[in-house]
ZALO-261888 format. One record per atom (N, C-alpha, C): residue number from 1; residue in three letters; chain; atom name; y, x, z negated. Coordinates in pm, whole numbers, plus 50000, padded with zeros to 5 digits. Example, Ala and Ser with C-alpha at 12.3 -4.5 7.8 and 13.67 -1.06 7.14 Angstrom:
BEGIN
nr,rest,kette,atom,y,x,z
1,ALA,A,N,49431,51319,49220 .
1,ALA,A,CA,49550,51230,49220 .
1,ALA,A,C,49670,51320,49220 .
2,SER,A,N,49775,51285,49292 .
2,SER,A,CA,49894,51367,49286 .
2,SER,A,C,50003,51290,49213 .
This chain:
BEGIN
nr,rest,kette,atom,y,x,z
1,MET,A,N,47945,52651,56732 .
1,MET,A,CA,47934,52484,56603 .
1,MET,A,C,47977,52550,56473 .
2,GLN,A,N,47879,52674,56437 .
2,GLN,A,CA,47872,52677,56279 .
2,GLN,A,C,48011,52708,56222 .
3,GLY,A,N,48082,52760,56337 .
3,GLY,A,CA,48194,52761,56274 .
3,GLY,A,C,48280,52708,56234 .
4,SER,A,N,48292,52596,56339 .
4,SER,A,CA,48365,52477,56272 .
4,SER,A,C,48365,52381,56182 .
5,LYS,A,N,48195,52367,56182 .
5,LYS,A,CA,48151,52312,56031 .
5,LYS,A,C,48225,52409,55888 .
6,GLN,A,N,48222,52519,55916 .
6,GLN,A,CA,48268,52611,55822 .
6,GLN,A,C,48430,52561,55817 .
7,LYS,A,N,48510,52571,55910 .
7,LYS,A,CA,48652,52527,55853 .
7,LYS,A,C,48652,52368,55784 .
8,ALA,A,N,48558,52273,55842 .
8,ALA,A,CA,48562,52148,55758 .
8,ALA,A,C,48531,52174,55661 .
9,GLN,A,N,48444,52222,55582 .
9,GLN,A,CA,48426,52246,55457 .
9,GLN,A,C,48482,52344,55410 .
10,VAL,A,N,48631,52406,55436 .
10,VAL,A,CA,48731,52473,55341 .
10,VAL,A,C,48802,52378,55290 .
11,GLY,A,N,48821,52450,55154 .
11,GLY,A,CA,48896,52350,55049 .
11,GLY,A,C,48819,52252,54945 .
12,VAL,A,N,48720,52237,54998 .
12,VAL,A,CA,48643,52140,54947 .
12,VAL,A,C,48601,52165,54759 .
13,GLY,A,N,48589,52292,54761 .
13,GLY,A,CA,48580,52378,54638 .
13,GLY,A,C,48641,52369,54519 .
14,LEU,A,N,48765,52331,54603 .
14,LEU,A,CA,48833,52382,54510 .
14,LEU,A,C,48942,52234,54465 .
15,LEU,A,N,48894,52112,54534 .
15,LEU,A,CA,48900,51990,54539 .
15,LEU,A,C,48832,51930,54465 .
16,GLU,A,N,48675,51976,54449 .
16,GLU,A,CA,48597,51955,54322 .
16,GLU,A,C,48657,52009,54180 .
17,VAL,A,N,48685,52148,54190 .
17,VAL,A,CA,48731,52154,54058 .
17,VAL,A,C,48829,52100,54009 .
18,LEU,A,N,48934,52009,54080 .
18,LEU,A,CA,49106,51919,54042 .
18,LEU,A,C,49026,51828,53976 .
19,VAL,A,N,48926,51755,54085 .
19,VAL,A,CA,48836,51654,54011 .
19,VAL,A,C,48786,51651,53886 .
20,ALA,A,N,48766,51796,53861 .
20,ALA,A,CA,48652,51831,53710 .
20,ALA,A,C,48755,51811,53573 .
21,LEU,A,N,48862,51885,53653 .
21,LEU,A,CA,48924,51931,53558 .
21,LEU,A,C,49010,51781,53526 .
22,ILE,A,N,49044,51683,53618 .
22,ILE,A,CA,49153,51570,53588 .
22,ILE,A,C,49020,51489,53484 .
23,LEU,A,N,48872,51490,53529 .
23,LEU,A,CA,48784,51408,53412 .
23,LEU,A,C,48773,51504,53302 .
24,ILE,A,N,48802,51638,53284 .
24,ILE,A,CA,48804,51674,53161 .
24,ILE,A,C,48935,51646,53073 .
25,ALA,A,N,49029,51623,53157 .
25,ALA,A,CA,49136,51573,53108 .
25,ALA,A,C,49168,51470,53006 .
26,ILE,A,N,49060,51358,53089 .
26,ILE,A,CA,49125,51217,53035 .
26,ILE,A,C,49004,51241,52872 .
27,GLY,A,N,48904,51324,52934 .
27,GLY,A,CA,48804,51346,52830 .
27,GLY,A,C,48876,51372,52673 .
28,VAL,A,N,48923,51489,52687 .
28,VAL,A,CA,49007,51556,52603 .
28,VAL,A,C,49113,51452,52540 .
29,LEU,A,N,49196,51370,52610 .
29,LEU,A,CA,49281,51279,52581 .
29,LEU,A,C,49230,51174,52530 .
30,GLY,A,N,49084,51141,52546 .
30,GLY,A,CA,49035,50997,52487 .
30,GLY,A,C,49004,51091,52322 .
31,TYR,A,N,48955,51209,52319 .
31,TYR,A,CA,48924,51243,52161 .
31,TYR,A,C,49054,51264,52105 .
32,VAL,A,N,49154,51324,52117 .
32,VAL,A,CA,49285,51311,52090 .
32,VAL,A,C,49329,51159,52002 .
33,ALA,A,N,49341,51084,52099 .
33,ALA,A,CA,49374,50955,52047 .
33,ALA,A,C,49278,50919,51930 .
34,LEU,A,N,49129,50943,51974 .
34,LEU,A,CA,49045,50900,51845 .
34,LEU,A,C,49044,50988,51738 .
35,GLN,A,N,49132,51116,51745 .
35,GLN,A,CA,49171,51177,51651 .
35,GLN,A,C,49271,51124,51542 .
36,VAL,A,N,49372,51065,51643 .
36,VAL,A,CA,49498,51059,51562 .
36,VAL,A,C,49471,50932,51476 .
37,ARG,A,N,49347,50830,51549 .
37,ARG,A,CA,49333,50653,51524 .
37,ARG,A,C,49233,50699,51362 .
38,ALA,A,N,49147,50815,51346 .
38,ALA,A,CA,49093,50869,51247 .
38,ALA,A,C,49195,50923,51110 .
39,MET,A,N,49262,50961,51151 .
39,MET,A,CA,49373,51027,51057 .
39,MET,A,C,49456,50889,50983 .
40,ASP,A,N,49512,50770,51100 .
40,ASP,A,CA,49532,50703,51034 .
40,ASP,A,C,49460,50647,50931 .
41,ALA,A,N,49311,50598,51004 .
41,ALA,A,CA,49259,50543,50900 .
41,ALA,A,C,49197,50579,50762 .
42,SER,A,N,49199,50771,50754 .
42,SER,A,CA,49196,50807,50654 .
42,SER,A,C,49289,50802,50546 .
43,SER,A,N,49434,50820,50583 .
43,SER,A,CA,49548,50776,50556 .
43,SER,A,C,49584,50647,50463 .
44,GLU,A,N,49522,50554,50542 .
44,GLU,A,CA,49539,50399,50477 .
44,GLU,A,C,49436,50445,50375 .
45,ALA,A,N,49334,50455,50400 .
45,ALA,A,CA,49232,50427,50278 .
45,ALA,A,C,49270,50541,50163 .
46,LEU,A,N,49366,50646,50148 .
46,LEU,A,CA,49385,50719,50041 .
46,LEU,A,C,49519,50620,49957 .
47,SER,A,N,49586,50593,50048 .
47,SER,A,CA,49693,50476,50014 .
47,SER,A,C,49609,50366,49923 .
48,LYS,A,N,49545,50301,49990 .
48,LYS,A,CA,49434,50162,49919 .
48,LYS,A,C,49405,50201,49812 .
49,SER,A,N,49308,50357,49812 .
49,SER,A,CA,49269,50400,49675 .
49,SER,A,C,49371,50449,49562 .
50,GLN,A,N,49493,50495,49616 .
50,GLN,A,CA,49566,50521,49525 .
50,GLN,A,C,49639,50363,49437 .
51,ALA,A,N,49686,50275,49543 .
51,ALA,A,CA,49720,50138,49472 .
51,ALA,A,C,49595,50101,49387 .
52,ILE,A,N,49466,50101,49458 .
52,ILE,A,CA,49400,50052,49310 .
52,ILE,A,C,49395,50138,49151 .
53,MET,A,N,49425,50215,49165 .
53,MET,A,CA,49417,50344,49087 .
53,MET,A,C,49540,50289,48958 .
54,ILE,A,N,49642,50230,49085 .
54,ILE,A,CA,49756,50223,48975 .
54,ILE,A,C,49746,50111,48904 .
55,MET,A,N,49707,49994,49015 .
55,MET,A,CA,49671,49841,48947 .
55,MET,A,C,49588,49822,48801 .
56,ARG,A,N,49448,49922,48884 .
56,ARG,A,CA,49356,49940,48769 .
56,ARG,A,C,49422,49954,48615 .
57,GLY,A,N,49469,50083,48654 .
57,GLY,A,CA,49550,50147,48480 .
57,GLY,A,C,49627,50039,48439 .
58,LEU,A,N,49721,49942,48498 .
58,LEU,A,CA,49825,49863,48479 .
58,LEU,A,C,49738,49782,48382 .
59,ALA,A,N,49641,49738,48468 .
59,ALA,A,CA,49579,49611,48401 .
59,ALA,A,C,49469,49619,48328 .
60,GLU,A,N,49411,49738,48276 .
60,GLU,A,CA,49347,49774,48167 .
60,GLU,A,C,49438,49755,48034 .
61,ASN,A,N,49551,49854,48049 .
61,ASN,A,CA,49666,49814,47987 .
61,ASN,A,C,49730,49705,47905 .
62,ILE,A,N,49723,49588,48012 .
62,ILE,A,CA,49745,49457,47960 .
62,ILE,A,C,49611,49448,47880 .
63,ARG,A,N,49526,49451,47888 .
63,ARG,A,CA,49386,49396,47840 .
63,ARG,A,C,49435,49443,47675 .
64,VAL,A,N,49416,49566,47713 .
64,VAL,A,CA,49459,49633,47534 .
64,VAL,A,C,49545,49614,47486 .
65,ASN,A,N,49692,49560,47525 .
65,ASN,A,CA,49771,49488,47493 .
65,ASN,A,C,49801,49368,47464 .
66,SER,A,N,49661,49280,47456 .
66,SER,A,CA,49711,49158,47501 .
66,SER,A,C,49776,49032,47439 .
67,SER,A,N,49824,49091,47293 .
67,SER,A,CA,49923,49058,47264 .
67,SER,A,C,50046,48970,47343 .
68,GLN,A,N,50085,49066,47457 .
68,GLN,A,CA,50200,49126,47519 .
68,GLN,A,C,50189,49053,47671 .
69,ALA,A,N,50056,49012,47673 .
69,ALA,A,CA,50011,48971,47828 .
69,ALA,A,C,50101,48891,47886 .
70,SER,A,N,50186,48825,47826 .
70,SER,A,CA,50294,48732,47889 .
70,SER,A,C,50400,48735,47937 .
71,GLN,A,N,50446,48893,47852 .
71,GLN,A,CA,50570,48978,47887 .
71,GLN,A,C,50537,49063,48001 .
72,TYR,A,N,50460,49094,48027 .
72,TYR,A,CA,50407,49247,48150 .
72,TYR,A,C,50494,49157,48264 .
73,PRO,A,N,50466,49038,48311 .
73,PRO,A,CA,50504,49017,48473 .
73,PRO,A,C,50643,49024,48482 .
74,ALA,A,N,50740,49000,48322 .
74,ALA,A,CA,50861,49018,48352 .
74,ALA,A,C,50922,49131,48356 .
75,PHE,A,N,50835,49256,48253 .
75,PHE,A,CA,50881,49372,48267 .
75,PHE,A,C,50840,49442,48433 .
76,VAL,A,N,50689,49472,48443 .
76,VAL,A,CA,50682,49481,48577 .
76,VAL,A,C,50801,49428,48703 .
77,ARG,A,N,50879,49350,48690 .
77,ARG,A,CA,50919,49269,48804 .
77,ARG,A,C,51029,49335,48805 .
78,SER,A,N,51126,49409,48663 .
78,SER,A,CA,51212,49447,48635 .
78,SER,A,C,51205,49596,48694 .
79,TYR,A,N,51090,49651,48683 .
79,TYR,A,CA,51077,49793,48763 .
79,TYR,A,C,51042,49792,48894 .
80,SER,A,N,51024,49677,48967 .
80,SER,A,CA,50966,49684,49081 .
80,SER,A,C,51054,49774,49191 .
81,ASN,A,N,51211,49785,49194 .
81,ASN,A,CA,51287,49878,49280 .
81,ASN,A,C,51321,49999,49177 .
82,TYR,A,N,51231,50047,49105 .
82,TYR,A,CA,51228,50140,49064 .
82,TYR,A,C,51258,50312,49132 .
83,SER,A,N,51339,50376,49094 .
83,SER,A,CA,51379,50514,49148 .
83,SER,A,C,51407,50601,49071 .
84,SER,A,N,51414,50723,49055 .
84,SER,A,CA,51402,50815,48996 .
84,SER,A,C,51526,50833,48876 .
85,ALA,A,N,51661,50743,48957 .
85,ALA,A,CA,51748,50728,48868 .
85,ALA,A,C,51697,50600,48761 .
86,THR,A,N,51612,50527,48744 .
86,THR,A,CA,51549,50413,48668 .
86,THR,A,C,51582,50473,48500 .
87,THR,A,N,51610,50432,48402 .
87,THR,A,CA,51662,50487,48306 .
87,THR,A,C,51533,50428,48252 .
88,ALA,A,N,51420,50535,48154 .
88,ALA,A,CA,51321,50546,48139 .
88,ALA,A,C,51356,50444,47995 .
89,PRO,A,N,51235,50364,47936 .
89,PRO,A,CA,51253,50289,47806 .
89,PRO,A,C,51197,50355,47711 .
90,THR,A,N,51155,50367,47579 .
90,THR,A,CA,51092,50420,47465 .
90,THR,A,C,50993,50488,47519 .
91,LEU,A,N,50949,50601,47487 .
91,LEU,A,CA,50846,50642,47545 .
91,LEU,A,C,50753,50657,47437 .
92,CYS,A,N,50639,50552,47471 .
92,CYS,A,CA,50515,50581,47389 .
92,CYS,A,C,50384,50653,47364 .
93,PHE,A,N,50456,50779,47395 .
93,PHE,A,CA,50366,50886,47433 .
93,PHE,A,C,50294,50952,47236 .
94,ASN,A,N,50434,50978,47225 .
94,ASN,A,CA,50404,51053,47074 .
94,ASN,A,C,50478,50957,46963 .
95,ALA,A,N,50512,50849,47017 .
95,ALA,A,CA,50577,50754,46902 .
95,ALA,A,C,50539,50661,46870 .
96,ALA,A,N,50576,50567,46748 .
96,ALA,A,CA,50529,50450,46730 .
96,ALA,A,C,50549,50372,46799 .
97,CYS,A,N,50502,50252,46894 .
97,CYS,A,CA,50629,50180,46967 .
97,CYS,A,C,50537,50042,46874 .
98,THR,A,N,50619,49929,46946 .
98,THR,A,CA,50593,49791,46922 .
98,THR,A,C,50515,49751,47038 .
99,PRO,A,N,50416,49645,47038 .
99,PRO,A,CA,50365,49561,47146 .
99,PRO,A,C,50462,49587,47261 .
100,SER,A,N,50569,49523,47236 .
100,SER,A,CA,50639,49474,47313 .
100,SER,A,C,50703,49591,47391 .
101,GLN,A,N,50733,49704,47323 .
101,GLN,A,CA,50815,49801,47369 .
101,GLN,A,C,50691,49894,47411 .
102,LEU,A,N,50558,49873,47416 .
102,LEU,A,CA,50437,49927,47471 .
102,LEU,A,C,50446,49854,47598 .
103,ALA,A,N,50427,49741,47616 .
103,ALA,A,CA,50393,49632,47740 .
103,ALA,A,C,50542,49695,47865 .
104,GLN,A,N,50662,49747,47784 .
104,GLN,A,CA,50781,49758,47891 .
104,GLN,A,C,50717,49914,47913 .
105,PHE,A,N,50715,49979,47856 .
105,PHE,A,CA,50674,50148,47904 .
105,PHE,A,C,50534,50145,47986 .
106,ASP,A,N,50455,50106,47975 .
106,ASP,A,CA,50350,50021,48070 .
106,ASP,A,C,50406,50024,48163 .
107,ALA,A,N,50492,49913,48202 .
107,ALA,A,CA,50555,49911,48322 .
107,ALA,A,C,50596,49939,48399 .
108,TYR,A,N,50696,50032,48315 .
108,TYR,A,CA,50766,50149,48371 .
108,TYR,A,C,50666,50274,48402 .
109,GLN,A,N,50557,50343,48340 .
109,GLN,A,CA,50495,50389,48404 .
109,GLN,A,C,50422,50370,48518 .
110,ALA,A,N,50386,50257,48535 .
110,ALA,A,CA,50310,50223,48658 .
110,ALA,A,C,50430,50197,48771 .
111,ALA,A,N,50512,50184,48717 .
111,ALA,A,CA,50659,50170,48864 .
111,ALA,A,C,50658,50329,48908 .
112,ARG,A,N,50632,50379,48796 .
112,ARG,A,CA,50725,50566,48854 .
112,ARG,A,C,50618,50635,48942 .
113,ASN,A,N,50465,50633,48877 .
113,ASN,A,CA,50382,50670,48958 .
113,ASN,A,C,50327,50591,49079 .
114,ALA,A,N,50367,50473,49086 .
114,ALA,A,CA,50345,50406,49238 .
114,ALA,A,C,50456,50494,49314 .
115,ASP,A,N,50573,50490,49237 .
115,ASP,A,CA,50726,50544,49306 .
115,ASP,A,C,50689,50697,49375 .
116,GLN,A,N,50604,50768,49265 .
116,GLN,A,CA,50582,50885,49326 .
116,GLN,A,C,50482,50896,49425 .
117,LEU,A,N,50452,50801,49481 .
117,LEU,A,CA,50342,50781,49591 .
117,LEU,A,C,50394,50708,49701 .
118,GLY,A,N,50540,50687,49682 .
118,GLY,A,CA,50577,50580,49796 .
118,GLY,A,C,50531,50484,49793 .
119,MET,A,N,50498,50430,49664 .
119,MET,A,CA,50477,50290,49678 .
119,MET,A,C,50557,50221,49583 .
120,LYS,A,N,50514,50059,49586 .
120,LYS,A,CA,50650,49990,49533 .
120,LYS,A,C,50522,49884,49420 .
121,ILE,A,N,50547,49883,49284 .
121,ILE,A,CA,50459,49763,49235 .
121,ILE,A,C,50517,49643,49194 .
122,THR,A,N,50483,49524,49179 .
122,THR,A,CA,50530,49395,49130 .
122,THR,A,C,50409,49317,49027 .
123,MET,A,N,50469,49228,49030 .
123,MET,A,CA,50378,49139,48927 .
123,MET,A,C,50436,49006,48963 .
124,THR,A,N,50330,48925,48982 .
124,THR,A,CA,50377,48759,48995 .
124,THR,A,C,50255,48697,49014 .
125,ASN,A,N,50311,48505,49026 .
125,ASN,A,CA,50204,48445,49031 .
125,ASN,A,C,50090,48478,49135 .
126,CYS,A,N,49956,48431,49106 .
126,CYS,A,CA,49875,48486,49236 .
126,CYS,A,C,49891,48338,49312 .
127,PRO,A,N,49857,48384,49440 .
127,PRO,A,CA,49863,48278,49571 .
127,PRO,A,C,49752,48134,49493 .
128,GLY,A,N,49821,48051,49534 .
128,GLY,A,CA,49774,47887,49513 .
128,GLY,A,C,49772,47861,49353 .
129,VAL,A,N,49827,47913,49276 .
129,VAL,A,CA,49868,47901,49107 .
129,VAL,A,C,50011,47829,49185 .
130,THR,A,N,50027,47720,49078 .
130,THR,A,CA,50119,47641,49076 .
130,THR,A,C,50196,47587,48973 .
131,SER,A,N,50310,47534,48941 .
131,SER,A,CA,50382,47543,48801 .
131,SER,A,C,50318,47453,48706 .
132,THR,A,N,50185,47381,48815 .
132,THR,A,CA,50173,47232,48714 .
132,THR,A,C,50004,47281,48685 .
133,MET,A,N,49986,47412,48697 .
133,MET,A,CA,49850,47452,48664 .
133,MET,A,C,49867,47511,48492 .
134,ALA,A,N,49767,47472,48467 .
134,ALA,A,CA,49793,47532,48304 .
134,ALA,A,C,49754,47656,48302 .
135,GLN,A,N,49636,47738,48382 .
135,GLN,A,CA,49632,47851,48317 .
135,GLN,A,C,49704,47911,48479 .
136,GLN,A,N,49822,48002,48437 .
136,GLN,A,CA,49879,48062,48544 .
136,GLN,A,C,49879,48197,48564 .
137,ARG,A,N,49759,48208,48652 .
137,ARG,A,CA,49667,48363,48678 .
137,ARG,A,C,49807,48464,48748 .
138,GLN,A,N,49796,48548,48655 .
138,GLN,A,CA,49913,48680,48734 .
138,GLN,A,C,49854,48822,48804 .
139,CYS,A,N,49916,48810,48930 .
139,CYS,A,CA,49834,48911,49007 .
139,CYS,A,C,49936,49019,49026 .
140,LEU,A,N,49898,49182,49042 .
140,LEU,A,CA,49974,49279,49084 .
140,LEU,A,C,49972,49283,49224 .
141,PHE,A,N,50089,49286,49291 .
141,PHE,A,CA,50090,49422,49407 .
141,PHE,A,C,50199,49532,49404 .
142,VAL,A,N,50089,49628,49542 .
142,VAL,A,CA,50130,49727,49553 .
142,VAL,A,C,50170,49714,49696 .
143,PHE,A,N,50304,49770,49744 .
143,PHE,A,CA,50336,49760,49876 .
143,PHE,A,C,50365,49955,49934 .
144,TRP,A,N,50318,50001,50035 .
144,TRP,A,CA,50346,50104,50089 .
144,TRP,A,C,50417,50094,50223 .
145,GLY,A,N,50454,50195,50275 .
145,GLY,A,CA,50487,50207,50405 .
145,GLY,A,C,50558,50099,50455 .
146,LYS,A,N,50627,50018,50553 .
146,LYS,A,CA,50674,49940,50582 .
146,LYS,A,C,50682,49831,50552 .
147,THR,A,N,50587,49790,50443 .
147,THR,A,CA,50562,49630,50371 .
147,THR,A,C,50671,49660,50261 .
148,ALA,A,N,50722,49585,50178 .
148,ALA,A,CA,50815,49596,50057 .
148,ALA,A,C,50824,49455,50013 .
149,PRO,A,N,50822,49408,49862 .
149,PRO,A,CA,50853,49293,49790 .
149,PRO,A,C,50998,49291,49828 .
150,VAL,A,N,51034,49151,49802 .
150,VAL,A,CA,51165,49095,49785 .
150,VAL,A,C,51200,49077,49672 .
151,ILE,A,N,51266,49147,49578 .
151,ILE,A,CA,51317,49171,49398 .
151,ILE,A,C,51410,49081,49428 .
152,THR,A,N,51421,48955,49344 .
152,THR,A,CA,51606,48926,49323 .
152,THR,A,C,51618,48852,49178 .
153,THR,A,N,51721,48879,49125 .
153,THR,A,CA,51723,48853,48995 .
153,THR,A,C,51853,48765,48995 .
154,ASN,A,N,51855,48643,48880 .
154,ASN,A,CA,51887,48569,48917 .
154,ASN,A,C,51911,48512,48730 .
155,GLU,A,N,52049,48484,48715 .
155,GLU,A,CA,52052,48480,48562 .
155,GLU,A,C,51957,48549,48537 .
156,GLY,A,N,51971,48668,48505 .
156,GLY,A,CA,51884,48772,48437 .
156,GLY,A,C,51737,48775,48445 .
157,VAL,A,N,51667,48673,48535 .
157,VAL,A,CA,51540,48654,48557 .
157,VAL,A,C,51466,48698,48676 .
158,THR,A,N,51421,48837,48676 .
158,THR,A,CA,51386,48873,48806 .
158,THR,A,C,51274,48806,48834 .
159,SER,A,N,51227,48758,48994 .
159,SER,A,CA,51149,48724,49087 .
159,SER,A,C,51117,48801,49180 .
160,ALA,A,N,51000,48824,49223 .
160,ALA,A,CA,50906,48875,49369 .
160,ALA,A,C,50895,48801,49483 .
161,ASP,A,N,50875,48807,49580 .
161,ASP,A,CA,50854,48718,49730 .
161,ASP,A,C,50761,48826,49778 .
162,VAL,A,N,50673,48824,49752 .
162,VAL,A,CA,50541,48926,49834 .
162,VAL,A,C,50477,48833,49987 .
163,SER,A,N,50554,48769,50048 .
163,SER,A,CA,50508,48690,50140 .
163,SER,A,C,50541,48812,50263 .
164,SER,A,N,50576,48878,50204 .
164,SER,A,CA,50542,49063,50331 .
164,SER,A,C,50382,49073,50330 .
165,CYS,A,N,50344,49064,50216 .
165,CYS,A,CA,50224,49130,50214 .
165,CYS,A,C,50084,49016,50191 .
166,MET,A,N,50135,48859,50146 .
166,MET,A,CA,50028,48778,50122 .
166,MET,A,C,50078,48626,50166 .
167,SER,A,N,50014,48554,50230 .
167,SER,A,CA,50070,48390,50260 .
167,SER,A,C,50024,48342,50072 .
168,THR,A,N,50083,48207,50098 .
168,THR,A,CA,50062,48158,49958 .
168,THR,A,C,49944,48062,49890 .
169,ASN,A,N,49849,48101,50035 .
169,ASN,A,CA,49721,48084,50015 .
169,ASN,A,C,49605,48180,50020 .
170,GLY,A,N,49692,48317,50000 .
170,GLY,A,CA,49598,48417,49958 .
170,GLY,A,C,49554,48468,50078 .
171,VAL,A,N,49576,48474,50209 .
171,VAL,A,CA,49564,48543,50326 .
171,VAL,A,C,49656,48633,50316 .
172,TYR,A,N,49600,48811,50334 .
172,TYR,A,CA,49676,48872,50390 .
172,TYR,A,C,49828,48917,50498 .
173,VAL,A,N,49886,48912,50544 .
173,VAL,A,CA,49970,48925,50616 .
173,VAL,A,C,49924,49016,50733 .
174,ASN,A,N,49944,48998,50897 .
174,ASN,A,CA,49833,49127,50943 .
174,ASN,A,C,49937,49257,50975 .
175,ASN,A,N,49910,49352,50940 .
175,ASN,A,CA,49974,49458,50995 .
175,ASN,A,C,50032,49456,50857 .
176,SER,A,N,50008,49443,50745 .
176,SER,A,CA,50095,49491,50591 .
176,SER,A,C,50019,49567,50536 .
177,ASN,A,N,50085,49670,50477 .
177,ASN,A,CA,50049,49742,50356 .
177,ASN,A,C,50046,49706,50241 .
178,CYS,A,N,49918,49666,50188 .
178,CYS,A,CA,49929,49580,50094 .
178,CYS,A,C,49806,49583,50008 .
179,LEU,A,N,49861,49571,49873 .
179,LEU,A,CA,49720,49532,49789 .
179,LEU,A,C,49733,49446,49684 .
180,MET,A,N,49635,49334,49642 .
180,MET,A,CA,49673,49247,49536 .
180,MET,A,C,49600,49262,49444 .
181,MET,A,N,49551,49231,49345 .
181,MET,A,CA,49453,49268,49219 .
181,MET,A,C,49515,49158,49144 .
182,GLU,A,N,49441,49051,49074 .
182,GLU,A,CA,49461,48970,48949 .
182,GLU,A,C,49444,49043,48834 .
183,ALA,A,N,49520,49007,48751 .
183,ALA,A,CA,49528,49119,48649 .
183,ALA,A,C,49485,49030,48517 .
184,TYR,A,N,49543,48932,48539 .
184,TYR,A,CA,49450,48842,48416 .
184,TYR,A,C,49476,48643,48437 .
């Protein structure tokens, strides 16, 4: 009778090992998925940090060169499609520049810095601003990843459509990779 019990138990240990391996594999796959999500979140945080630095730098330049604040939006939009082939304006590092040249140079530098990080920058009316408002608040937008502004030029006037980032009432579009900062 004892021999028949042993025969019934043959292979049970192997089955227990297989079940344990399956459970460990599921745990490892969960950990790998968690690591991938953590890396994505870390990458997104880095992109947001870099975008904020670019926008903050340009916003500070606008405040310093406040006499040309009204020209910055057009200059920034003119460099929204920046590429390595874009012609540089008058360099103002070691040369005397007019306030207008400095505004153009600031916009160029911001677009160049953004491009080096795989981003695009533009400047347009803040969400909720209408043409009838006395104060036309301007906002900087930085885009990266699959999100990009739509830049159009009509009769020498460049405009930016930022609807891939934010709705007209100031709500971010789901899964967009962009940030907005009010400049002045």
